[in-house]
TORDO-578326 format. One record per residue (C-alpha): residue in three letters; x, y, z. Coordinates in steps of 0.2 Angstrom, whole numbers, padded with zeros to 4 digits, always signed. Example, Ala and Ser with C-alpha at 12.3 -4.5 7.8 and 13.67 -1.06 7.14 Angstrom:
ala+0062-0022+0039
ser+0068-0005+0036
//
This chain:
ser+0400+0426+0544
gly+0415+0426+0532
leu+0426+0435+0544
glu+0420+0424+0559
ser+0424+0408+0549
gly+0441+0415+0542
asp+0435+0413+0524
val+0438+0432+0522
arg+0456+0436+0526
met+0456+0455+0523
val+0442+0467+0525
val+0440+0486+0521
gly+0426+0495+0530
thr+0420+0510+0539
his+0415+0511+0558
ala+0404+0496+0554
leu+0419+0485+0558
phe+0419+0488+0576
gln+0401+0484+0579
glu+0397+0472+0593
lys+0390+0459+0581
val+0406+0458+0570
asn+0418+0445+0575
phe+0435+0439+0568
glu+0442+0422+0568
asn+0460+0428+0571
leu+0462+0447+0569
gly+0481+0451+0568
leu+0482+0468+0560
val+0472+0484+0560
val+0476+0499+0549
thr+0466+0515+0553
asp+0467+0528+0540
glu+0463+0546+0545
gln+0465+0540+0563
gln+0461+0557+0570
arg+0443+0555+0566
phe+0440+0540+0577
gly+0437+0541+0596
val+0447+0532+0609
asn+0434+0519+0613
gln+0431+0516+0594
arg+0449+0511+0591
arg+0449+0501+0606
ala+0433+0492+0601
leu+0441+0486+0585
leu+0458+0481+0592
glu+0449+0471+0606
lys+0442+0459+0593
gly+0458+0450+0592
ala+0473+0446+0604
asn+0489+0456+0603
val+0483+0464+0587
asp+0496+0475+0578
phe+0490+0492+0574
leu+0496+0504+0560
met+0489+0522+0562
met+0489+0533+0547
ser+0486+0552+0548
ala+0491+0568+0539
thr+0488+0577+0556
pro+0489+0567+0572
ile+0479+0574+0586
pro+0488+0580+0602
arg+0485+0563+0611
thr+0493+0553+0597
tyr+0507+0565+0595
ala+0510+0563+0614
his+0511+0544+0611
phe+0525+0546+0598
leu+0535+0556+0611
tyr+0532+0547+0627
gly+0524+0530+0622
asp+0529+0515+0612
ile+0524+0520+0595
arg+0536+0518+0581
leu+0535+0533+0569
ser+0537+0533+0550
ser+0535+0550+0543
ile+0533+0555+0524
lys+0539+0573+0524
thr+0537+0576+0505
met+0521+0582+0496
pro+0515+0573+0481
pro+0523+0579+0464
gly+0516+0595+0458
arg+0507+0600+0474
lys+0510+0616+0483
pro+0506+0621+0501
val+0490+0629+0504
lys+0490+0648+0507
thr+0480+0651+0522
lys+0472+0668+0527
tyr+0464+0672+0543
val+0449+0685+0540
pro+0442+0692+0556
thr+0424+0693+0550
ser+0408+0682+0549
ser+0404+0687+0531
met+0412+0682+0514
lys+0410+0700+0508
pro+0428+0705+0510
ile+0434+0690+0500
leu+0420+0688+0488
lys+0427+0697+0474
glu+0443+0686+0475
ile+0433+0670+0475
leu+0422+0675+0461
ser+0437+0681+0451
gly+0444+0664+0453
ile+0428+0655+0448
asp+0428+0666+0432
thr+0445+0659+0427
gly+0439+0642+0429
arg+0443+0637+0447
gln+0430+0630+0459
cys+0427+0633+0478
tyr+0422+0624+0494
val+0412+0634+0507
val+0413+0625+0524
cys+0401+0628+0538
pro+0400+0620+0556
met+0381+0618+0556
ile+0368+0610+0545
asp+0353+0620+0552
glu+0353+0638+0559
asn+0354+0638+0578
leu+0350+0655+0586
glu+0359+0650+0602
thr+0376+0647+0595
asn+0375+0661+0581
leu+0385+0650+0570
lys+0383+0650+0551
ser+0374+0635+0544
val+0376+0627+0527
thr+0357+0629+0523
thr+0358+0648+0527
val+0374+0651+0517
tyr+0368+0641+0503
glu+0351+0650+0502
gly+0360+0667+0504
met+0371+0663+0489
leu+0356+0658+0478
lys+0348+0675+0482
thr+0363+0686+0480
leu+0375+0679+0467
pro+0372+0681+0448
ser+0364+0666+0441
lys+0380+0661+0431
tyr+0388+0655+0447
arg+0382+0637+0450
val+0380+0633+0469
ala+0376+0616+0477
leu+0373+0610+0495
leu+0381+0595+0503
his+0379+0588+0521
gly+0378+0572+0531
arg+0359+0571+0532
met+0357+0569+0513
lys+0354+0552+0506
ala+0370+0543+0500
glu+0364+0543+0482
glu+0361+0562+0483
lys+0378+0565+0490
glu+0386+0555+0477
glu+0377+0564+0463
ile+0382+0581+0470
met+0400+0575+0471
arg+0400+0568+0454
arg+0393+0585+0447
phe+0406+0595+0457
ala+0420+0583+0450
asp+0414+0586+0433
his+0414+0605+0435
glu+0395+0606+0434
ile+0396+0616+0451
asp+0406+0631+0455
leu+0403+0633+0473
leu+0400+0618+0485
val+0393+0623+0502
ser+0396+0609+0514
thr+0399+0603+0531
thr+0415+0593+0536
val+0409+0578+0526
ile+0422+0584+0513
glu+0436+0583+0525
val+0443+0566+0519
gly+0441+0556+0503
ile+0437+0570+0491
asp+0448+0573+0477
val+0444+0587+0465
pro+0460+0595+0458
asn+0451+0610+0450
ala+0444+0615+0467
thr+0458+0626+0473
met+0449+0638+0484
met+0441+0636+0501
val+0431+0647+0513
ile+0428+0640+0531
tyr+0415+0650+0541
asp+0417+0651+0560
ala+0434+0643+0559
his+0437+0645+0578
arg+0424+0631+0581
phe+0435+0618+0572
gly+0451+0609+0579
leu+0468+0613+0571
ser+0469+0595+0564
thr+0452+0597+0556
leu+0456+0614+0548
his+0472+0607+0541
gln+0463+0592+0534
leu+0450+0603+0526
arg+0461+0615+0518
gly+0471+0600+0511
arg+0456+0598+0499
ser+0461+0614+0490
ala+0478+0608+0487
arg+0475+0593+0475
gly+0478+0602+0459
lys+0493+0611+0451
glu+0486+0629+0454
gln+0490+0637+0470
gly+0477+0632+0483
val+0470+0646+0495
cys+0460+0644+0511
phe+0451+0658+0520
leu+0448+0656+0539
leu+0433+0667+0543
ser+0430+0670+0562
lys+0423+0685+0572
thr+0429+0678+0588
lys+0436+0689+0601
asp+0445+0675+0610
pro+0464+0680+0610
glu+0469+0661+0611
ala+0457+0656+0596
ile+0463+0670+0586
glu+0482+0665+0589
arg+0478+0647+0584
leu+0470+0653+0568
lys+0484+0665+0564
lys+0496+0651+0567
leu+0489+0641+0553
glu+0494+0655+0541
ser+0512+0650+0544
leu+0511+0631+0548
asn+0509+0619+0534
asp+0517+0603+0541
gly+0505+0592+0550
phe+0517+0587+0564
ala+0522+0605+0567
ile+0503+0609+0569
ser+0501+0594+0581
ala+0516+0599+0591
tyr+0509+0617+0593
asp+0492+0609+0597
leu+0500+0598+0610
gln+0508+0613+0619
ser+0492+0624+0619
arg+0479+0610+0622
gly+0488+0596+0631
pro+0488+0578+0626
gly+0473+0572+0636
asp+0473+0556+0647
leu+0486+0544+0639
leu+0477+0530+0649
gly+0460+0537+0648
thr+0448+0543+0634
arg+0451+0562+0634
gln+0459+0567+0618
ser+0465+0584+0624
gly+0468+0593+0640
leu+0482+0591+0653
pro+0485+0574+0660
thr+0483+0572+0679
phe+0501+0568+0684
ile+0503+0569+0703
leu+0521+0574+0701
gly+0529+0582+0685
asp+0523+0594+0672
phe+0519+0587+0654
glu+0526+0603+0645
lys+0540+0607+0657
asp+0547+0590+0660
pro+0549+0581+0643
ala+0567+0575+0647
ile+0560+0566+0663
met+0546+0557+0652
glu+0560+0551+0640
val+0570+0544+0654
cys+0555+0535+0661
val+0552+0527+0645
gln+0570+0521+0643
asp+0571+0516+0661
ala+0555+0505+0659
lys+0563+0497+0644
glu+0579+0493+0653
ile+0570+0486+0668
leu+0560+0474+0657
gln+0575+0469+0647
ala+0586+0465+0663
lys+0573+0452+0668
val+0579+0453+0686
asp+0563+0457+0696
lys+0553+0441+0694
pro+0538+0446+0704
met+0537+0462+0693
leu+0539+0453+0677
asp+0525+0441+0682
tyr+0514+0455+0686
val+0518+0463+0669
glu+0514+0447+0660
arg+0497+0445+0669
ser+0493+0463+0666
ile+0497+0461+0647
lys+0485+0447+0646
asn+0471+0457+0654
ala+0476+0474+0647
arg+0464+0485+0637
tyr+0472+0495+0623
phe+0473+0513+0628
asp+0473+0520+0610
//
């Protein structure tokens, strides 16, 4: 009610902000942090709660669709290229296996020197059809096989908020050595001592997610290391994982992702895949795209074609945000 009456001028919130029942007196600016974690319709739902809302998107790893808007749309880009003081890029290693066995000695050795480790899995529960590692299976396996001196904990999205907060507090206080988790640790987690990470079935994650995840192990002064485990035989998936061994810049990763997956529908909701242009090829014709954008700006600035300008004005009033 405070937002609707205008008594509240600024609000910080989660996805709850774009629920249907939330209204704003005069929404003027939306800042979306970690914007790659939001769907097209989610961003649109929030923006459409105001008229001509200014939009600031923040991300360490823009998804292909957003990167395409930087190239061919009308988004002004500010880029911070430097890392925070004292931070080092994460060393990433692709390991063609579905088991921690080949790297276990290195992980335990790191823990013995006082470091901590994230272990990330794509599933909460075991699913025989997908044959993917689940956090519950990996967690239970560690409890059975690792010496009792290694303290292991479990974290996933189905746990109660208080339980999750308690686990993260204990991990931050170094009461836990190995945290077995889903992607809930992708953002908002800052444990400088946790400089090791293992990601099971890494081929099942997008490059932006993998880049975000491994960033959790680069919060301290020690050299962070991330192991990408995958037994996939898909050549393209293997190439993508190997690419992360050499790419550390979020924009470089997005550019590579854009080339390999496509940008999705710039006016639709698909966030990857090739757009359905009748003429032209997104990858092969970047110069044409740039010329189109420039021509459109010049035509609008010239203000000669009155019927077209009237049409554009009407369209803007009825337009839906496309990102």
